[in-house]
Every structure is written in structure tokens, then in C-alpha cells.
C-alpha positions in Angstrom: 1.4 -3.1 -14.8 1.7 0.6 -15.8 0.8 -0.3 -19.4 -2.4 -2.1 -18.4 -4.1 1.2 -17.5 -6.9 -0.5 -15.4 -8.7 2.3 -13.6 -10.0 0.3 -10.6 -8.9 1.4 -7.1 -7.6 -2.0 -6.2 -5.5 -2.1 -9.4 -4.2 1.4 -8.6 -3.3 0.3 -5.1 -1.4 -2.7 -6.2 0.4 -0.7 -8.9 1.4 1.8 -6.2 2.7 -1.0 -4.0 4.7 -2.4 -6.9 6.2 1.0 -7.6 7.2 1.6 -4.0 8.9 -1.9 -3.9 10.5 -1.4 -7.3 12.2 1.8 -6.0 14.6 -0.5 -4.1 15.8 -1.9 -7.4 16.4 1.4 -9.2 20.1 2.6 -9.4 19.9 6.4 -9.2 19.0 7.8 -5.7 16.8 10.5 -7.4 15.0 7.9 -9.5 14.5 5.8 -6.4 12.8 8.7 -4.7 10.7 9.6 -7.7 9.6 5.9 -8.2 8.6 5.7 -4.5 6.7 9.0 -4.7 4.8 7.8 -7.8 3.8 4.6 -5.9 2.8 6.6 -2.9 0.6 8.8 -5.0 -1.1 5.8 -6.6 -1.8 4.2 -3.2 -3.3 7.5 -1.9 -5.4 8.0 -5.0 -6.8 4.4 -4.7 -7.7 5.1 -1.0 -9.4 8.4 -2.0 -11.5 6.4 -4.5 -12.4 3.6 -2.0 -11.6 4.8 1.5 -13.5 1.9 3.1 -11.7 -0.8 1.2 -9.8 -2.9 3.8 -7.5 -4.4 1.1 -6.3 -1.0 0.1 -5.8 0.0 3.7 -3.7 -3.2 4.1 -1.6 -2.2 1.1 -0.9 1.2 2.5 -0.3 -0.2 6.0 2.2 -2.7 4.6 4.1 -0.1 2.6 4.2 2.4 5.4 5.3 -0.2 8.0 8.2 -1.2 5.7 9.2 2.2 4.3 12.3 3.9 5.7 11.4 6.6 8.2 13.3 9.3 6.4 10.7 9.0 3.5 8.1 10.4 5.8 5.4 8.0 4.7 4.2 6.6 8.1 1.4 8.9 9.1 -1.5 6.4 8.6 -0.1 3.3 10.4 -2.3 3.5 13.5 -5.4 4.5 11.6 -5.0 1.8 9.0 -4.2 -0.9 11.6 -7.4 -0.1 13.5 -9.4 0.0 10.3 -8.0 -3.4 9.2 -8.7 -5.0 12.6 -12.4 -3.8 12.5 -13.0 -4.7 8.8 -10.8 -7.8 8.3 -13.9 -9.9 7.6 -14.4 -7.9 4.4 -11.2 -9.5 3.0 -12.1 -12.7 1.2 -8.7 -13.8 0.2 -7.1 -16.4 2.4 -3.6 -15.3 1.2 -4.2 -11.7 2.1 -5.6 -12.7 5.5 -2.4 -14.7 6.2 -0.3 -11.6 5.3 -2.5 -9.5 7.7 -1.9 -12.0 10.5 1.8 -11.9 9.9 2.0 -8.1 9.8 -0.5 -7.3 12.5 0.1 -9.2 15.7 -3.0 -9.4 17.9 
């Protein structure tokens, strides 16, 4: 994905999600942290580009909800959950909607 260099916000958000997940598979603790930080940076950049995009907010919510607390990346959970609940009709993908249902219990 990194080689693709697509500049859309959604692409950047998914690249960031991939990087944060990939950090689990890196051997060196320092490289794990750096990979996670790179992913976090890409997710945040994507949301700065399109702050009202519910799909990007779901990506960040999902990463933050599953990230270990010691990484300190949990500050937008409540904000993103409320945004997703209010704007979930914006998401056209049935697959993403199912993931939202699984992650956010009404």
C-alpha cells in the first residue's frame, strides 16, 4: 500500500490502519512503536483532510478501541462513537456497516 501513493483521505486512513495492525507483526519493540506511530499519523492526517467522513472516523475508532492503553491513542473514542452513530447513514458499504454494528453496541 505504501508504494501506491494514492493521496485520497480514505486511502491514507486505510494505510494508517494497516500500519497500526502491522506493528503487531514487527519483531523489534522500537520498530513496533515506530510503525504504530506512522499509522497513527496517517489516520490523523486523513481525518484532518476529511473531518466529516464517517468511514475515516470508524477507522480511527476501531484502531483506538483495540490499541493497548499504554500507547496513549484513545483520546477520540467517545467523540468518534457519537459521530459514527449520528452519521452512519453516510456509509454505503454493507460490510463496514456490519463491522460498525459489531464494534458499537446500541
